N, C-alpha and C positions, 0 to 999 in steps of 0.2 A: 780542272778549275776553269771556269769560263772567264774570258778576259774582255776588256773594252779597249778600243784603239784610241789613244789620246790624239790631240790635234797636231802633235809633232811626229805621229806614226808609231810611238812606243805602245806596246801592249801592257796593260795594267790588269792584274787580277781584279775581278768584280767583287769578291768577298774576301775579307781578311779579319785580323784580330786587332783590336785597339787595347792600349794599356793605360788609358787614363785612370788616375786615382789608384793604381796598383803600386804597392811597395816594390822596392827593387827585387826582393826574393820572389814575390808573386809574379812580377813581370817576367823575370827570367824563366820561371816555371811555365807560365802561360805561353811565352814565345817558343820555348823548346817543345812543349806539348803540341802546340798548333802546327809547327813545321813538321813534326814527326807524323802528323795525321793529315797532311795534304794542303794545309794553308801555305800560301806563298806571299801574302801581303801583310806587312807589319806596320802599324801606325803608332808613332810616339810623338813626343815634343820635348824641347829642352825644358819647358816649365813643368813637365811631369816629373822631372828629376829621376828618370829611370833609363836614360839612354845607355848608360854603361851596362845595366842589367840586360837590356835588349841585345846589346852586342854579345854578352856572354851566352844568352839563350840561343842566339844564332849559331855561335861556334859549337855549343854543346849539342845542337840538333844534328850536326853532320851534313846538313843540306848545303850545297855549294852556294857561295855568294851570288853567282850569276843567276840562280833560280829564284832568288828572293827579291821582292820589291819593297824597299824601305822608304817610309815616309816619316819626316820629322818637320818641326815648325820653329819659326823665329818669334820671339816675344817682343812686344813693343819697346822695352827698355833698350833693345839693340837695333832699333830701326834707322838710326843715323847711318849713312853709307859705310863709313869705316868700321863702325861697331858691328854692322851686319856682316861685313866680310870676315871679321874676327869670329863672330858667332857661328858662321858656317864652318870655318875651320875647326872650331871647338866641338861642334856636333860631330863632325867626321872623326875627330880623335876619340870622343867619348864612345861612339858607336863602334870604333875599331874598323872602319871601312875606308875605301879610297874614293867612293862616290856615294851620293844620296840619289835615290831614284826619283823622289818627289819631295820638293821643299815648299812649304806653305808659309805665308804670313798669317800668324795665329789670330790677330785681331785687327780691326780697321782704324785703330787710333794711333796718333803720333805721325811722324814723317814716313808714312808707308810707301810713298813713291820712291824715296831714297832707298829703302830696304828692297823694294822690288827691283830697282836698277842693280843693286848688288847681287840679287839672285840671278838676274839676266847675265851679268858678268860671270857668275859662277858656272852657268850653263856653258858659256863660251870657253871657260877654262877647263871644262870636263869634270868639275867637282859635283855637278848636279845634272840630272837628265831631263827633268821636267819641273815646272814651277806652277804655283797657284795660290789660292786665297782660302781663308777660313773666316767665316762669320762676318762677311762684308755685306752691308745693305746694298740695295740696287744702285743708289746714287754713287757710292764709293766704288762699287764693282765697276761701274761704267767709267769712273775717273781713271782707274787703273788701265782699263782697256784703251782709253783715249790716249794714254801716255806710253803704252807698252810697245816695245819692239819684239817681244816674245809674248804671245797671248797666254793668259792663264789656262792651264790644261784641266785643272780640277778646282771646284769651289766646294769646300767642306762646310756643311751647315747642319743644324739640327733638323732632322726630318723623321716623321713617323706617321702612322695613319691619322693622328689628330692634328698634325701640323705638316702638310705635305709640300709646301713651298713650290707649287707648280709654276707660279709666275716667275720666281727667281730662276727656276730651271729653264723656262722659255728664254729669259734674258741671257743666261749662260750659253744656251744652245746656239745663239747667234754667232758666237765665236768658237763653236764646237767644243765648249768647255763642259766637262762632266760634273754633275752633282755627286758628292760623296756624303753619306749620311752618318753623322754621329748621333748618339742617343736613338738608334733605330728601333730599340725596344722600350724606350722611355727612360732609361737610366735606372739605377738601383732603387731610387725612391718612388718611382712612378711606373715601373714595369707592370705591376698588377692591374693598373688602369687599362693597359693595352691588351695584355694577354688574357685578362678576364672579361674583355668586352664581348657581349653576346654575339655580335656578328662574326668576330674573329674566331670565337670558340666554335660556332656552328660550322664555319668553313673548315676549320681544323678537323673536326669530327668527320666531315665528308671525305677528307683526304687521308684520314688515319695518320695525321701529323699533329705535332704540338702547336699551340697558338703562336709561340715564338717562331717556329719554322714557317708558318703561314705569313707572318709579318715580314720576315726576312725575304721570303719568296716574292711578296708584293713589291718590296724595294727593287729586287733584281728585275722584275718585269716592268717596273717603271723606268728602267735603264739606269738606276742609281747604283753607285758603288757603295758597299755597306761594310762597316767595321764594328760589329758587336764586340764588346769587351767582356772577359770573364777570367777568373782564376780557378774555376771549377772544371775539372777535366771532362766530366759528363756533359756540361753545357758547351764546352769547346767542341766536343765531338758532335753534339746535336746541331749546333749552329751551322756546320758545314754540310750537313745532310739535307740539303734543300735543292738538289739538282735532279731529283728523280720524280718530280711531280710539277704540275703547272696549274695555276689558277685560271679559271675560265674568264671570259670577258665579263660575264655577269658578276662573278665574285670580285673581280677587280673593281667594277663599278660600285658594288656594295661597300667596299673598303674606301673608295673615293668619297662616298657619302659621309664618312666619319670626319672628314676634314672640317676644321673650323673651331674645334674645341680649344686650340691654342697650344703654345709651346710650353715646355716644362721649365726651361731656363728663363726666368721671368724678370731678371734684373733690367732696369731701363738703360737705354743707351747712355744717358747722362751719368748714371751711377757706374756703369761699366767703364766709361772713359776715365772717371776719377780713380777708380780702383786699378785699372790696367796700367795707366800712366803713373800712378803713385807707387806701384810695387817695384821693389828692387830685390832681385833674387840672385843668389850665388848658385849658378847652375852646375858648377863643378863640385859643389858640396853634396856628393851623392856616392853611394856605395858602388 
């Protein structure tokens, strides 16, 4: 498994599995299957309500904790400093681990600077190894950087050939922060728009690979960390089989030219703020 070096010197696998929108049973199966077949990066979040299942999948895999890189996230309802500290401890308990490898702020709304300070303190306490952000716009990303004592190591955002976020990647790169791609294949509702694209299909045929493998390979060559999600064993196996070929500079440029179609998660920031700040979720109410 190829890794990237984070800005604190920690090595993070560049490809992993995400468990967004998976039921506890599916998440447990996906994590166990992924770890048994070479994956070492697992991405979850307290709002997914499957952290307990992820912990069970890790134990069932037989892979040692030290070999696994676990990411989870804090939800805005817990962004006040004391609430964030409690939420970190709760995630540790649900996952059944002594430390979290990467902890992210899940959204850019609410008192995110308080939550970020709580994450910095968790690093100092040995509960968390690295911290970062998810779905922050450029202005609020810079706000965190301007106030941080520990620079964000990862910024997780929607990226794919139709929405490449190269400007945001350039901004993150100024503090050696890596972009991590969610929806790298477009998500369940939009995947066919990407893997059925004429350019992607043509490149896939040239390499005797699937279109999904080409898209994941493009992310890797962009330097992005990538976390495709699946509960299907065949897809989990296919998604990791992307290290035995390389796209040419011409093929990379052809995919670059697809940028601009837009993102698939299209809720406005105003609507997002109302929804994210208005939600109250019992994260412990999970199997």
